[in-house]
C-alpha positions as CSV (number, residue, x, y, z in Angstrom):
1,M,7.2,-6.6,5.9
2,Q,5.7,-5.4,9.2
3,L,5.3,-1.6,10.0
4,N,6.9,-2.2,13.5
5,H,10.3,-3.3,11.6
6,V,10.5,-0.1,9.9
7,D,12.9,1.6,11.8
8,A,15.2,-1.1,10.7
9,L,15.5,0.0,7.2
10,D,18.5,2.0,5.8
11,P,17.3,5.8,6.1
12,R,19.8,6.7,3.2
13,R,17.9,4.7,0.7
14,L,14.5,5.3,-0.7
15,H,11.9,2.5,-0.2
16,W,8.8,2.0,-2.0
17,A,5.6,0.6,-1.2
18,A,2.3,0.1,-2.9
19,A,-0.6,2.4,-1.5
20,V,-4.3,2.4,-1.6
21,E,-7.1,5.1,-0.7
22,A,-10.6,4.1,0.4
23,P,-12.9,5.1,-2.5
24,T,-16.0,5.2,-0.3
25,R,-17.0,5.3,3.3
26,D,-17.3,1.9,4.8
27,W,-15.5,0.5,1.7
28,V,-16.0,-3.2,1.2
29,A,-12.3,-3.9,1.6
30,A,-12.0,-1.9,4.8
31,P,-15.4,-1.9,6.7
32,G,-15.8,0.8,9.0
33,C,-13.2,3.2,7.1
34,R,-13.9,6.8,6.2
35,R,-13.7,7.9,2.5
36,H,-10.1,8.6,1.4
37,A,-8.5,6.6,4.3
38,R,-5.0,5.5,3.2
39,F,-3.7,2.1,3.6
40,L,-0.4,0.2,2.5
41,V,-1.1,-3.0,0.4
42,D,-0.4,-6.5,2.2
43,G,1.1,-8.5,-0.4
44,E,0.0,-12.0,1.1
45,R,-3.7,-11.1,1.6
46,M,-4.0,-8.6,-1.5
47,A,-5.6,-6.3,0.9
48,P,-5.4,-3.0,2.6
49,S,-3.3,-2.8,5.6
50,L,-2.0,-0.4,8.4
51,A,0.7,-2.9,9.5
52,E,1.8,-5.6,6.8
53,F,3.0,-4.3,3.5
54,E,5.4,-5.2,0.4
55,L,8.6,-3.3,0.2
56,F,10.4,-2.4,-3.0
57,A,13.8,-0.9,-3.7
58,S,12.4,1.1,-6.7
59,R,9.2,2.7,-8.0
60,A,9.7,0.6,-11.2
61,E,9.8,-2.8,-9.1
62,C,6.7,-1.6,-7.3
63,L,4.7,-0.8,-10.4
64,A,5.8,-4.3,-12.1
65,W,4.3,-5.9,-9.1
66,I,1.0,-4.0,-9.1
67,M,0.9,-5.0,-12.7
68,A,1.6,-8.5,-12.3
69,N,-1.2,-8.7,-9.5
70,R,-3.4,-6.4,-11.0
71,R,-6.5,-8.9,-11.4
72,E,-6.2,-10.0,-7.7
73,L,-5.7,-6.6,-6.3
74,T,-8.6,-5.5,-8.1
75,D,-10.7,-8.4,-7.1
76,H,-9.9,-7.7,-3.4
77,M,-10.1,-3.8,-3.5
78,P,-12.8,-2.9,-5.8
79,G,-13.0,0.6,-7.0
80,A,-9.6,2.0,-5.6
81,K,-6.5,2.9,-7.4
82,I,-3.4,1.1,-6.3
83,H,-0.4,3.2,-6.7
84,P,3.3,3.4,-5.9
85,V,4.4,5.7,-2.9
86,P,8.0,6.5,-1.2
87,L,7.4,5.0,2.1
88,A,9.0,7.4,4.2
89,G,6.5,10.1,2.6
90,W,3.4,7.8,3.3
91,L,4.4,7.4,6.8
92,L,4.7,11.2,7.1
93,G,1.3,11.7,5.4
94,L,2.9,13.4,2.3
95,A,2.5,10.7,-0.2
């Protein structure tokens, strides 16, 4: 899903996404970023993104996707912890 389509989501439902935080400044997966920069995970590239992300209906679905793709996610985003977040909370900076 693209971030510019978020306004089309049903606001009555909770939506989940995989998120990651840069473990270091100028992280290899996001050159030029600051330490602790927040990103969503682009499911096609298996990389941090500010505009593209995978959307899930539940936390369990998001966790299952993270676990199923763990090796590739770790290869593309070394040193980072990938975790499920409620999309609305992430967009507001609360998650």
